[in-house]
PDB file of N, CA, C and O in Angstrom:
ATOM      1  N   PRO A   1       0.821  -1.198   0.000  1.00  0.00           N
ATOM      2  CA  PRO A   1       0.000   0.000   0.000  1.00  0.00           C
ATOM      3  C   PRO A   1       0.863   1.258   0.000  1.00  0.00           C
ATOM      4  O   PRO A   1       1.917   1.311   0.634  1.00  0.00           O
ATOM      5  N   TYR A   2       0.409   2.226  -0.698  1.00  0.00           N
ATOM      6  CA  TYR A   2       1.122   3.488  -0.854  1.00  0.00           C
ATOM      7  C   TYR A   2       0.554   4.475   0.152  1.00  0.00           C
ATOM      8  O   TYR A   2      -0.614   4.851   0.048  1.00  0.00           O
ATOM      9  N   SER A   3       1.349   4.904   1.120  1.00  0.00           N
ATOM     10  CA  SER A   3       0.795   5.728   2.192  1.00  0.00           C
ATOM     11  C   SER A   3       1.435   7.105   2.315  1.00  0.00           C
ATOM     12  O   SER A   3       1.277   7.766   3.341  1.00  0.00           O
ATOM     13  N   MET A   4       2.144   7.540   1.303  1.00  0.00           N
ATOM     14  CA  MET A   4       2.729   8.882   1.377  1.00  0.00           C
ATOM     15  C   MET A   4       1.620   9.919   1.270  1.00  0.00           C
ATOM     16  O   MET A   4       0.620   9.708   0.584  1.00  0.00           O
ATOM     17  N   ARG A   5       1.807  11.028   1.949  1.00  0.00           N
ATOM     18  CA  ARG A   5       0.817  12.104   1.949  1.00  0.00           C
ATOM     19  C   ARG A   5       1.487  13.424   1.596  1.00  0.00           C
ATOM     20  O   ARG A   5       2.684  13.621   1.809  1.00  0.00           O
ATOM     21  N   VAL A   6       0.679  14.310   1.053  1.00  0.00           N
ATOM     22  CA  VAL A   6       1.097  15.675   0.762  1.00  0.00           C
ATOM     23  C   VAL A   6       0.408  16.560   1.790  1.00  0.00           C
ATOM     24  O   VAL A   6      -0.800  16.443   1.998  1.00  0.00           O
ATOM     25  N   ALA A   7       1.163  17.444   2.433  1.00  0.00           N
ATOM     26  CA  ALA A   7       0.589  18.366   3.419  1.00  0.00           C
ATOM     27  C   ALA A   7       0.599  19.771   2.835  1.00  0.00           C
ATOM     28  O   ALA A   7       1.601  20.225   2.284  1.00  0.00           O
ATOM     29  N   LEU A   8      -0.526  20.441   2.965  1.00  0.00           N
ATOM     30  CA  LEU A   8      -0.666  21.815   2.515  1.00  0.00           C
ATOM     31  C   LEU A   8      -1.169  22.615   3.709  1.00  0.00           C
ATOM     32  O   LEU A   8      -2.181  22.261   4.316  1.00  0.00           O
ATOM     33  N   THR A   9      -0.466  23.690   4.046  1.00  0.00           N
ATOM     34  CA  THR A   9      -0.874  24.544   5.148  1.00  0.00           C
ATOM     35  C   THR A   9      -1.206  25.916   4.610  1.00  0.00           C
ATOM     36  O   THR A   9      -0.427  26.511   3.865  1.00  0.00           O
ATOM     37  N   VAL A  10      -2.380  26.421   4.998  1.00  0.00           N
ATOM     38  CA  VAL A  10      -2.824  27.758   4.614  1.00  0.00           C
ATOM     39  C   VAL A  10      -3.092  28.512   5.907  1.00  0.00           C
ATOM     40  O   VAL A  10      -3.846  28.043   6.760  1.00  0.00           O
ATOM     41  N   ALA A  11      -2.476  29.683   6.054  1.00  0.00           N
ATOM     42  CA  ALA A  11      -2.635  30.450   7.289  1.00  0.00           C
ATOM     43  C   ALA A  11      -2.944  31.901   6.981  1.00  0.00           C
ATOM     44  O   ALA A  11      -2.580  32.428   5.930  1.00  0.00           O
ATOM     45  N   ASP A  12      -3.630  32.538   7.933  1.00  0.00           N
ATOM     46  CA  ASP A  12      -3.869  33.968   7.810  1.00  0.00           C
ATOM     47  C   ASP A  12      -3.600  34.631   9.160  1.00  0.00           C
ATOM     48  O   ASP A  12      -3.411  33.954  10.170  1.00  0.00           O
ATOM     49  N   ASN A  13      -3.586  35.927   9.161  1.00  0.00           N
ATOM     50  CA  ASN A  13      -3.384  36.665  10.407  1.00  0.00           C
ATOM     51  C   ASN A  13      -4.631  37.508  10.707  1.00  0.00           C
ATOM     52  O   ASN A  13      -4.539  38.632  11.199  1.00  0.00           O
ATOM     53  N   GLY A  14      -5.796  36.930  10.395  1.00  0.00           N
ATOM     54  CA  GLY A  14      -7.075  37.618  10.575  1.00  0.00           C
ATOM     55  C   GLY A  14      -7.543  37.602  12.010  1.00  0.00           C
ATOM     56  O   GLY A  14      -6.741  37.525  12.941  1.00  0.00           O
ATOM     57  N   HIS A  15      -8.854  37.676  12.181  1.00  0.00           N
ATOM     58  CA  HIS A  15      -9.461  37.770  13.508  1.00  0.00           C
ATOM     59  C   HIS A  15      -9.412  36.457  14.272  1.00  0.00           C
ATOM     60  O   HIS A  15      -9.453  36.467  15.502  1.00  0.00           O
ATOM     61  N   GLY A  16      -9.327  35.340  13.589  1.00  0.00           N
ATOM     62  CA  GLY A  16      -9.367  34.046  14.245  1.00  0.00           C
ATOM     63  C   GLY A  16     -10.784  33.663  14.620  1.00  0.00           C
ATOM     64  O   GLY A  16     -11.716  34.441  14.418  1.00  0.00           O
ATOM     65  N   MET A  17     -10.951  32.467  15.165  1.00  0.00           N
ATOM     66  CA  MET A  17     -12.270  31.953  15.543  1.00  0.00           C
ATOM     67  C   MET A  17     -12.266  31.559  17.011  1.00  0.00           C
ATOM     68  O   MET A  17     -11.270  31.052  17.527  1.00  0.00           O
ATOM     69  N   ASP A  18     -13.400  31.800  17.684  1.00  0.00           N
ATOM     70  CA  ASP A  18     -13.536  31.310  19.050  1.00  0.00           C
ATOM     71  C   ASP A  18     -13.836  29.815  18.997  1.00  0.00           C
ATOM     72  O   ASP A  18     -14.056  29.265  17.918  1.00  0.00           O
ATOM     73  N   GLU A  19     -13.845  29.155  20.152  1.00  0.00           N
ATOM     74  CA  GLU A  19     -14.036  27.701  20.209  1.00  0.00           C
ATOM     75  C   GLU A  19     -15.369  27.258  19.600  1.00  0.00           C
ATOM     76  O   GLU A  19     -15.426  26.248  18.899  1.00  0.00           O
ATOM     77  N   THR A  20     -16.432  28.008  19.865  1.00  0.00           N
ATOM     78  CA  THR A  20     -17.753  27.649  19.334  1.00  0.00           C
ATOM     79  C   THR A  20     -17.753  27.700  17.813  1.00  0.00           C
ATOM     80  O   THR A  20     -18.246  26.783  17.156  1.00  0.00           O
ATOM     81  N   THR A  21     -17.205  28.764  17.259  1.00  0.00           N
ATOM     82  CA  THR A  21     -17.145  28.907  15.804  1.00  0.00           C
ATOM     83  C   THR A  21     -16.251  27.840  15.193  1.00  0.00           C
ATOM     84  O   THR A  21     -16.588  27.263  14.159  1.00  0.00           O
ATOM     85  N   LEU A  22     -15.121  27.575  15.821  1.00  0.00           N
ATOM     86  CA  LEU A  22     -14.187  26.570  15.316  1.00  0.00           C
ATOM     87  C   LEU A  22     -14.836  25.186  15.265  1.00  0.00           C
ATOM     88  O   LEU A  22     -14.628  24.445  14.305  1.00  0.00           O
ATOM     89  N   ARG A  23     -15.619  24.830  16.286  1.00  0.00           N
ATOM     90  CA  ARG A  23     -16.294  23.516  16.303  1.00  0.00           C
ATOM     91  C   ARG A  23     -17.318  23.387  15.183  1.00  0.00           C
ATOM     92  O   ARG A  23     -17.568  22.279  14.709  1.00  0.00           O
ATOM     93  N   ARG A  24     -17.911  24.489  14.751  1.00  0.00           N
ATOM     94  CA  ARG A  24     -18.965  24.437  13.733  1.00  0.00           C
ATOM     95  C   ARG A  24     -18.477  24.873  12.350  1.00  0.00           C
ATOM     96  O   ARG A  24     -19.278  24.943  11.418  1.00  0.00           O
ATOM     97  N   ALA A  25     -17.218  25.160  12.200  1.00  0.00           N
ATOM     98  CA  ALA A  25     -16.689  25.747  10.962  1.00  0.00           C
ATOM     99  C   ALA A  25     -17.005  24.931   9.716  1.00  0.00           C
ATOM    100  O   ALA A  25     -17.169  25.506   8.640  1.00  0.00           O
ATOM    101  N   PHE A  26     -17.094  23.606   9.830  1.00  0.00           N
ATOM    102  CA  PHE A  26     -17.350  22.759   8.666  1.00  0.00           C
ATOM    103  C   PHE A  26     -18.838  22.449   8.473  1.00  0.00           C
ATOM    104  O   PHE A  26     -19.200  21.761   7.518  1.00  0.00           O
ATOM    105  N   ASP A  27     -19.693  22.940   9.352  1.00  0.00           N
ATOM    106  CA  ASP A  27     -21.136  22.705   9.224  1.00  0.00           C
ATOM    107  C   ASP A  27     -21.679  23.456   8.015  1.00  0.00           C
ATOM    108  O   ASP A  27     -21.439  24.656   7.878  1.00  0.00           O
ATOM    109  N   PRO A  28     -22.410  22.770   7.136  1.00  0.00           N
ATOM    110  CA  PRO A  28     -23.008  23.469   5.990  1.00  0.00           C
ATOM    111  C   PRO A  28     -23.920  24.600   6.465  1.00  0.00           C
ATOM    112  O   PRO A  28     -24.688  24.442   7.414  1.00  0.00           O
ATOM    113  N   PHE A  29     -23.820  25.725   5.798  1.00  0.00           N
ATOM    114  CA  PHE A  29     -24.637  26.914   6.043  1.00  0.00           C
ATOM    115  C   PHE A  29     -24.341  27.627   7.351  1.00  0.00           C
ATOM    116  O   PHE A  29     -25.013  28.606   7.677  1.00  0.00           O
ATOM    117  N   PHE A  30     -23.354  27.166   8.110  1.00  0.00           N
ATOM    118  CA  PHE A  30     -22.999  27.875   9.338  1.00  0.00           C
ATOM    119  C   PHE A  30     -22.152  29.091   8.999  1.00  0.00           C
ATOM    120  O   PHE A  30     -21.254  29.024   8.160  1.00  0.00           O
ATOM    121  N   SER A  31     -22.445  30.185   9.650  1.00  0.00           N
ATOM    122  CA  SER A  31     -21.631  31.387   9.545  1.00  0.00           C
ATOM    123  C   SER A  31     -21.765  32.163  10.849  1.00  0.00           C
ATOM    124  O   SER A  31     -22.846  32.220  11.434  1.00  0.00           O
ATOM    125  N   SER A  32     -20.689  32.748  11.295  1.00  0.00           N
ATOM    126  CA  SER A  32     -20.743  33.586  12.485  1.00  0.00           C
ATOM    127  C   SER A  32     -21.157  35.005  12.120  1.00  0.00           C
ATOM    128  O   SER A  32     -21.342  35.851  12.994  1.00  0.00           O
ATOM    129  N   LYS A  33     -21.300  35.255  10.835  1.00  0.00           N
ATOM    130  CA  LYS A  33     -21.688  36.580  10.344  1.00  0.00           C
ATOM    131  C   LYS A  33     -23.206  36.644  10.156  1.00  0.00           C
ATOM    132  O   LYS A  33     -23.869  35.609  10.099  1.00  0.00           O
ATOM    133  N   PRO A  34     -23.753  37.856  10.061  1.00  0.00           N
ATOM    134  CA  PRO A  34     -25.200  37.984   9.822  1.00  0.00           C
ATOM    135  C   PRO A  34     -25.609  37.287   8.525  1.00  0.00           C
ATOM    136  O   PRO A  34     -24.802  37.128   7.610  1.00  0.00           O
ATOM    137  N   ALA A  35     -26.878  36.874   8.464  1.00  0.00           N
ATOM    138  CA  ALA A  35     -27.393  36.176   7.286  1.00  0.00           C
ATOM    139  C   ALA A  35     -27.198  37.022   6.038  1.00  0.00           C
ATOM    140  O   ALA A  35     -27.327  38.246   6.074  1.00  0.00           O
ATOM    141  N   GLY A  36     -26.890  36.365   4.950  1.00  0.00           N
ATOM    142  CA  GLY A  36     -26.671  37.050   3.686  1.00  0.00           C
ATOM    143  C   GLY A  36     -26.288  36.073   2.615  1.00  0.00           C
ATOM    144  O   GLY A  36     -26.383  34.860   2.802  1.00  0.00           O
ATOM    145  N   ARG A  37     -25.861  36.588   1.506  1.00  0.00           N
ATOM    146  CA  ARG A  37     -25.497  35.741   0.371  1.00  0.00           C
ATOM    147  C   ARG A  37     -24.076  35.230   0.489  1.00  0.00           C
ATOM    148  O   ARG A  37     -23.212  35.849   1.111  1.00  0.00           O
ATOM    149  N   ARG A  38     -23.861  34.062  -0.137  1.00  0.00           N
ATOM    150  CA  ARG A  38     -22.535  33.463  -0.284  1.00  0.00           C
ATOM    151  C   ARG A  38     -21.803  33.238   1.036  1.00  0.00           C
ATOM    152  O   ARG A  38     -20.605  33.498   1.140  1.00  0.00           O
ATOM    153  N   ARG A  39     -22.509  32.766   2.015  1.00  0.00           N
ATOM    154  CA  ARG A  39     -21.859  32.504   3.292  1.00  0.00           C
ATOM    155  C   ARG A  39     -22.188  31.096   3.771  1.00  0.00           C
ATOM    156  O   ARG A  39     -23.311  30.618   3.613  1.00  0.00           O
ATOM    157  N   GLY A  40     -21.193  30.442   4.357  1.00  0.00           N
ATOM    158  CA  GLY A  40     -21.450  29.211   5.065  1.00  0.00           C
ATOM    159  C   GLY A  40     -21.290  27.909   4.311  1.00  0.00           C
ATOM    160  O   GLY A  40     -21.627  26.865   4.868  1.00  0.00           O
ATOM    161  N   MET A  41     -20.797  27.898   3.072  1.00  0.00           N
ATOM    162  CA  MET A  41     -20.643  26.624   2.365  1.00  0.00           C
ATOM    163  C   MET A  41     -19.193  26.324   1.985  1.00  0.00           C
ATOM    164  O   MET A  41     -18.884  25.183   1.640  1.00  0.00           O
ATOM    165  N   GLY A  42     -18.314  27.287   2.036  1.00  0.00           N
ATOM    166  CA  GLY A  42     -16.943  27.092   1.560  1.00  0.00           C
ATOM    167  C   GLY A  42     -16.199  25.968   2.256  1.00  0.00           C
ATOM    168  O   GLY A  42     -15.683  25.070   1.591  1.00  0.00           O
ATOM    169  N   LEU A  43     -16.133  25.999   3.582  1.00  0.00           N
ATOM    170  CA  LEU A  43     -15.401  24.960   4.302  1.00  0.00           C
ATOM    171  C   LEU A  43     -16.105  23.609   4.232  1.00  0.00           C
ATOM    172  O   LEU A  43     -15.441  22.573   4.190  1.00  0.00           O
ATOM    173  N   ALA A  44     -17.428  23.601   4.218  1.00  0.00           N
ATOM    174  CA  ALA A  44     -18.162  22.334   4.090  1.00  0.00           C
ATOM    175  C   ALA A  44     -17.843  21.669   2.752  1.00  0.00           C
ATOM    176  O   ALA A  44     -17.638  20.457   2.693  1.00  0.00           O
ATOM    177  N   LYS A  45     -17.802  22.452   1.688  1.00  0.00           N
ATOM    178  CA  LYS A  45     -17.461  21.906   0.361  1.00  0.00           C
ATOM    179  C   LYS A  45     -16.013  21.446   0.319  1.00  0.00           C
ATOM    180  O   LYS A  45     -15.709  20.387  -0.230  1.00  0.00           O
ATOM    181  N   ALA A  46     -15.123  22.237   0.897  1.00  0.00           N
ATOM    182  CA  ALA A  46     -13.703  21.863   0.911  1.00  0.00           C
ATOM    183  C   ALA A  46     -13.498  20.555   1.658  1.00  0.00           C
ATOM    184  O   ALA A  46     -12.756  19.687   1.199  1.00  0.00           O
ATOM    185  N   LEU A  47     -14.150  20.407   2.808  1.00  0.00           N
ATOM    186  CA  LEU A  47     -14.026  19.170   3.584  1.00  0.00           C
ATOM    187  C   LEU A  47     -14.546  17.976   2.792  1.00  0.00           C
ATOM    188  O   LEU A  47     -13.909  16.923   2.768  1.00  0.00           O
ATOM    189  N   ARG A  48     -15.691  18.133   2.150  1.00  0.00           N
ATOM    190  CA  ARG A  48     -16.266  17.036   1.359  1.00  0.00           C
ATOM    191  C   ARG A  48     -15.313  16.623   0.233  1.00  0.00           C
ATOM    192  O   ARG A  48     -15.116  15.431  -0.006  1.00  0.00           O
ATOM    193  N   TRP A  49     -14.723  17.600  -0.457  1.00  0.00           N
ATOM    194  CA  TRP A  49     -13.798  17.282  -1.551  1.00  0.00           C
ATOM    195  C   TRP A  49     -12.548  16.589  -1.025  1.00  0.00           C
ATOM    196  O   TRP A  49     -12.115  15.580  -1.580  1.00  0.00           O
ATOM    197  N   VAL A  50     -11.973  17.125   0.037  1.00  0.00           N
ATOM    198  CA  VAL A  50     -10.737  16.556   0.587  1.00  0.00           C
ATOM    199  C   VAL A  50     -10.986  15.135   1.096  1.00  0.00           C
ATOM    200  O   VAL A  50     -10.195  14.233   0.819  1.00  0.00           O
ATOM    201  N   GLU A  51     -12.076  14.928   1.836  1.00  0.00           N
ATOM    202  CA  GLU A  51     -12.360  13.587   2.350  1.00  0.00           C
ATOM    203  C   GLU A  51     -12.667  12.607   1.236  1.00  0.00           C
ATOM    204  O   GLU A  51     -12.294  11.438   1.334  1.00  0.00           O
ATOM    205  N   SER A  52     -13.342  13.048   0.171  1.00  0.00           N
ATOM    206  CA  SER A  52     -13.628  12.139  -0.945  1.00  0.00           C
ATOM    207  C   SER A  52     -12.348  11.774  -1.695  1.00  0.00           C
ATOM    208  O   SER A  52     -12.316  10.786  -2.428  1.00  0.00           O
ATOM    209  N   SER A  53     -11.305  12.562  -1.513  1.00  0.00           N
ATOM    210  CA  SER A  53     -10.002  12.276  -2.123  1.00  0.00           C
ATOM    211  C   SER A  53      -9.118  11.449  -1.196  1.00  0.00           C
ATOM    212  O   SER A  53      -7.970  11.156  -1.529  1.00  0.00           O
ATOM    213  N   GLY A  54      -9.651  11.070  -0.028  1.00  0.00           N
ATOM    214  CA  GLY A  54      -8.882  10.259   0.920  1.00  0.00           C
ATOM    215  C   GLY A  54      -8.057  11.082   1.886  1.00  0.00           C
ATOM    216  O   GLY A  54      -7.154  10.549   2.530  1.00  0.00           O
ATOM    217  N   GLY A  55      -8.343  12.370   2.002  1.00  0.00           N
ATOM    218  CA  GLY A  55      -7.555  13.243   2.861  1.00  0.00           C
ATOM    219  C   GLY A  55      -8.324  13.738   4.072  1.00  0.00           C
ATOM    220  O   GLY A  55      -9.402  13.243   4.400  1.00  0.00           O
ATOM    221  N   SER A  56      -7.734  14.732   4.725  1.00  0.00           N
ATOM    222  CA  SER A  56      -8.353  15.321   5.911  1.00  0.00           C
ATOM    223  C   SER A  56      -7.963  16.792   6.016  1.00  0.00           C
ATOM    224  O   SER A  56      -6.977  17.234   5.426  1.00  0.00           O
ATOM    225  N   ILE A  57      -8.757  17.537   6.779  1.00  0.00           N
ATOM    226  CA  ILE A  57      -8.464  18.942   7.062  1.00  0.00           C
ATOM    227  C   ILE A  57      -8.542  19.139   8.568  1.00  0.00           C
ATOM    228  O   ILE A  57      -9.457  18.642   9.224  1.00  0.00           O
ATOM    229  N   ARG A  58      -7.576  19.868   9.105  1.00  0.00           N
ATOM    230  CA  ARG A  58      -7.593  20.239  10.524  1.00  0.00           C
ATOM    231  C   ARG A  58      -7.468  21.757  10.607  1.00  0.00           C
ATOM    232  O   ARG A  58      -6.608  22.351   9.956  1.00  0.00           O
ATOM    233  N   LEU A  59      -8.318  22.374  11.402  1.00  0.00           N
ATOM    234  CA  LEU A  59      -8.262  23.820  11.605  1.00  0.00           C
ATOM    235  C   LEU A  59      -7.675  24.120  12.973  1.00  0.00           C
ATOM    236  O   LEU A  59      -7.985  23.448  13.957  1.00  0.00           O
ATOM    237  N   GLU A  60      -6.824  25.133  13.024  1.00  0.00           N
ATOM    238  CA  GLU A  60      -6.285  25.647  14.283  1.00  0.00           C
ATOM    239  C   GLU A  60      -6.536  27.144  14.249  1.00  0.00           C
ATOM    240  O   GLU A  60      -6.223  27.797  13.254  1.00  0.00           O
ATOM    241  N   SER A  61      -7.100  27.706  15.326  1.00  0.00           N
ATOM    242  CA  SER A  61      -7.425  29.123  15.307  1.00  0.00           C
ATOM    243  C   SER A  61      -7.398  29.692  16.709  1.00  0.00           C
ATOM    244  O   SER A  61      -7.749  29.016  17.675  1.00  0.00           O
ATOM    245  N   ARG A  62      -6.981  30.931  16.811  1.00  0.00           N
ATOM    246  CA  ARG A  62      -7.012  31.670  18.068  1.00  0.00           C
ATOM    247  C   ARG A  62      -7.536  33.064  17.787  1.00  0.00           C
ATOM    248  O   ARG A  62      -7.099  33.729  16.848  1.00  0.00           O
ATOM    249  N   VAL A  63      -8.473  33.494  18.608  1.00  0.00           N
ATOM    250  CA  VAL A  63      -9.040  34.828  18.447  1.00  0.00           C
ATOM    251  C   VAL A  63      -7.918  35.861  18.526  1.00  0.00           C
ATOM    252  O   VAL A  63      -7.098  35.844  19.443  1.00  0.00           O
ATOM    253  N   GLY A  64      -7.904  36.756  17.544  1.00  0.00           N
ATOM    254  CA  GLY A  64      -6.897  37.812  17.497  1.00  0.00           C
ATOM    255  C   GLY A  64      -5.573  37.407  16.874  1.00  0.00           C
ATOM    256  O   GLY A  64      -4.692  38.247  16.696  1.00  0.00           O
ATOM    257  N   GLN A  65      -5.419  36.123  16.537  1.00  0.00           N
ATOM    258  CA  GLN A  65      -4.147  35.656  15.982  1.00  0.00           C
ATOM    259  C   GLN A  65      -4.272  35.001  14.620  1.00  0.00           C
ATOM    260  O   GLN A  65      -3.256  34.745  13.974  1.00  0.00           O
ATOM    261  N   GLY A  66      -5.471  34.726  14.168  1.00  0.00           N
ATOM    262  CA  GLY A  66      -5.645  34.127  12.852  1.00  0.00           C
ATOM    263  C   GLY A  66      -5.963  32.647  12.904  1.00  0.00           C
ATOM    264  O   GLY A  66      -6.173  32.060  13.966  1.00  0.00           O
ATOM    265  N   THR A  67      -5.992  32.066  11.711  1.00  0.00           N
ATOM    266  CA  THR A  67      -6.396  30.668  11.547  1.00  0.00           C
ATOM    267  C   THR A  67      -5.413  29.962  10.628  1.00  0.00           C
ATOM    268  O   THR A  67      -4.855  30.561   9.709  1.00  0.00           O
ATOM    269  N   ARG A  68      -5.215  28.683  10.894  1.00  0.00           N
ATOM    270  CA  ARG A  68      -4.379  27.849  10.031  1.00  0.00           C
ATOM    271  C   ARG A  68      -5.152  26.587   9.699  1.00  0.00           C
ATOM    272  O   ARG A  68      -5.726  25.947  10.580  1.00  0.00           O
ATOM    273  N   ALA A  69      -5.163  26.236   8.422  1.00  0.00           N
ATOM    274  CA  ALA A  69      -5.766  24.990   7.954  1.00  0.00           C
ATOM    275  C   ALA A  69      -4.646  24.077   7.483  1.00  0.00           C
ATOM    276  O   ALA A  69      -3.799  24.479   6.685  1.00  0.00           O
ATOM    277  N   VAL A  70      -4.647  22.850   7.979  1.00  0.00           N
ATOM    278  CA  VAL A  70      -3.668  21.847   7.559  1.00  0.00           C
ATOM    279  C   VAL A  70      -4.439  20.791   6.772  1.00  0.00           C
ATOM    280  O   VAL A  70      -5.321  20.121   7.309  1.00  0.00           O
ATOM    281  N   ILE A  71      -4.097  20.653   5.503  1.00  0.00           N
ATOM    282  CA  ILE A  71      -4.779  19.729   4.602  1.00  0.00           C
ATOM    283  C   ILE A  71      -3.815  18.593   4.273  1.00  0.00           C
ATOM    284  O   ILE A  71      -2.700  18.838   3.810  1.00  0.00           O
ATOM    285  N   LEU A  72      -4.238  17.361   4.509  1.00  0.00           N
ATOM    286  CA  LEU A  72      -3.439  16.183   4.155  1.00  0.00           C
ATOM    287  C   LEU A  72      -4.150  15.446   3.036  1.00  0.00           C
ATOM    288  O   LEU A  72      -5.333  15.123   3.141  1.00  0.00           O
ATOM    289  N   LEU A  73      -3.416  15.185   1.962  1.00  0.00           N
ATOM    290  CA  LEU A  73      -3.954  14.453   0.812  1.00  0.00           C
ATOM    291  C   LEU A  73      -3.031  13.293   0.480  1.00  0.00           C
ATOM    292  O   LEU A  73      -1.817  13.398   0.660  1.00  0.00           O
ATOM    293  N   PRO A  74      -3.585  12.193  -0.002  1.00  0.00           N
ATOM    294  CA  PRO A  74      -2.725  11.087  -0.424  1.00  0.00           C
ATOM    295  C   PRO A  74      -1.899  11.505  -1.628  1.00  0.00           C
ATOM    296  O   PRO A  74      -2.404  12.142  -2.552  1.00  0.00           O
ATOM    297  N   ALA A  75      -0.629  11.143  -1.610  1.00  0.00           N
ATOM    298  CA  ALA A  75       0.252  11.445  -2.739  1.00  0.00           C
ATOM    299  C   ALA A  75       0.009  10.435  -3.854  1.00  0.00           C
ATOM    300  O   ALA A  75      -0.263   9.262  -3.599  1.00  0.00           O
ATOM    301  N   ALA A  76       0.110  10.896  -5.061  1.00  0.00           N
ATOM    302  CA  ALA A  76      -0.022   9.994  -6.212  1.00  0.00           C
ATOM    303  C   ALA A  76       1.259   9.180  -6.346  1.00  0.00           C
ATOM    304  O   ALA A  76       2.350   9.655  -6.032  1.00  0.00           O
ATOM    305  N   ARG A  77       1.112   7.986  -6.803  1.00  0.00           N
ATOM    306  CA  ARG A  77       2.302   7.180  -7.081  1.00  0.00           C
ATOM    307  C   ARG A  77       3.016   7.750  -8.288  1.00  0.00           C
ATOM    308  O   ARG A  77       2.368   8.220  -9.224  1.00  0.00           O
ATOM    309  N   PRO A  78       4.329   7.717  -8.286  1.00  0.00           N
ATOM    310  CA  PRO A  78       5.059   8.203  -9.460  1.00  0.00           C
ATOM    311  C   PRO A  78       4.660   7.394 -10.704  1.00  0.00           C
ATOM    312  O   PRO A  78       4.469   6.180 -10.630  1.00  0.00           O
ATOM    313  N   VAL A  79       4.541   8.062 -11.808  1.00  0.00           N
ATOM    314  CA  VAL A  79       4.195   7.412 -13.066  1.00  0.00           C
ATOM    315  C   VAL A  79       5.453   6.785 -13.649  1.00  0.00           C
ATOM    316  O   VAL A  79       6.478   7.448 -13.808  1.00  0.00           O
ATOM    317  N   GLU A  80       5.360   5.510 -13.963  1.00  0.00           N
ATOM    318  CA  GLU A  80       6.490   4.796 -14.520  1.00  0.00           C
ATOM    319  C   GLU A  80       6.458   4.891 -16.037  1.00  0.00           C
ATOM    320  O   GLU A  80       5.418   4.679 -16.661  1.00  0.00           O
ATOM    321  N   GLU A  81       7.578   5.203 -16.610  1.00  0.00           N
ATOM    322  CA  GLU A  81       7.691   5.226 -18.068  1.00  0.00           C
ATOM    323  C   GLU A  81       7.559   3.791 -18.579  1.00  0.00           C
ATOM    324  O   GLU A  81       7.990   2.859 -17.901  1.00  0.00           O
ATOM    325  N   PRO A  82       6.971   3.596 -19.762  1.00  0.00           N
ATOM    326  CA  PRO A  82       6.806   2.230 -20.297  1.00  0.00           C
ATOM    327  C   PRO A  82       8.117   1.448 -20.364  1.00  0.00           C
ATOM    328  O   PRO A  82       8.133   0.247 -20.093  1.00  0.00           O
ATOM    329  N   ALA A  83       9.204   2.109 -20.720  1.00  0.00           N
ATOM    330  CA  ALA A  83      10.496   1.415 -20.814  1.00  0.00           C
ATOM    331  C   ALA A  83      10.958   0.947 -19.437  1.00  0.00           C
ATOM    332  O   ALA A  83      11.510  -0.146 -19.311  1.00  0.00           O
ATOM    333  N   GLN A  84      10.742   1.756 -18.411  1.00  0.00           N
ATOM    334  CA  GLN A  84      11.124   1.370 -17.053  1.00  0.00           C
ATOM    335  C   GLN A  84      10.300   0.181 -16.581  1.00  0.00           C
ATOM    336  O   GLN A  84      10.831  -0.735 -15.954  1.00  0.00           O
ATOM    337  N   ALA A  85       9.015   0.192 -16.879  1.00  0.00           N
ATOM    338  CA  ALA A  85       8.147  -0.913 -16.481  1.00  0.00           C
ATOM    339  C   ALA A  85       8.579  -2.199 -17.165  1.00  0.00           C
ATOM    340  O   ALA A  85       8.599  -3.260 -16.541  1.00  0.00           O
ATOM    341  N   ALA A  86       8.925  -2.112 -18.449  1.00  0.00           N
ATOM    342  CA  ALA A  86       9.364  -3.305 -19.189  1.00  0.00           C
ATOM    343  C   ALA A  86      10.650  -3.846 -18.616  1.00  0.00           C
ATOM    344  O   ALA A  86      10.802  -5.061 -18.486  1.00  0.00           O
ATOM    345  N   MET A  87      11.596  -2.963 -18.265  1.00  0.00           N
ATOM    346  CA  MET A  87      12.878  -3.407 -17.686  1.00  0.00           C
ATOM    347  C   MET A  87      12.647  -4.081 -16.333  1.00  0.00           C
ATOM    348  O   MET A  87      13.294  -5.080 -16.020  1.00  0.00           O
ATOM    349  N   ARG A  88      11.729  -3.541 -15.533  1.00  0.00           N
ATOM    350  CA  ARG A  88      11.453  -4.090 -14.231  1.00  0.00           C
ATOM    351  C   ARG A  88      10.828  -5.487 -14.352  1.00  0.00           C
ATOM    352  O   ARG A  88      11.105  -6.362 -13.533  1.00  0.00           O
ATOM    353  N   LYS A  89       9.992  -5.693 -15.363  1.00  0.00           N
ATOM    354  CA  LYS A  89       9.334  -6.987 -15.561  1.00  0.00           C
ATOM    355  C   LYS A  89      10.353  -8.042 -15.987  1.00  0.00           C
ATOM    356  O   LYS A  89      10.221  -9.213 -15.630  1.00  0.00           O
ATOM    357  N   LYS A  90      11.376  -7.627 -16.755  1.00  0.00           N
ATOM    358  CA  LYS A  90      12.401  -8.574 -17.230  1.00  0.00           C
ATOM    359  C   LYS A  90      13.307  -9.032 -16.089  1.00  0.00           C
ATOM    360  O   LYS A  90      13.840 -10.141 -16.135  1.00  0.00           O
ATOM    361  N   ALA A  91      13.487  -8.209 -15.082  1.00  0.00           N
ATOM    362  CA  ALA A  91      14.429  -8.510 -13.992  1.00  0.00           C
ATOM    363  C   ALA A  91      13.944  -9.574 -13.078  1.00  0.00           C
ATOM    364  O   ALA A  91      14.632  -9.926 -12.121  1.00  0.00           O
TER     365      ALA A  91
END
């Protein structure tokens, strides 16, 4: 089994999230902001895509210090050139 992973970290220095907001951050349609358009689906969609790809997302946040998202995705196996595959089969 191939278990290598790719890690992607995205961080900001924004307002950060309190514990209540952080626990609900991936809930569809959740937003800590007043009701309006285009709010509350971004992280839910991102989580669904990452998990369907075999990965995970972890959020770390502190009020007044910003938020960091750590995304882990399975790494693709290196593509073998046809000549390399043929040589390996002969060995």
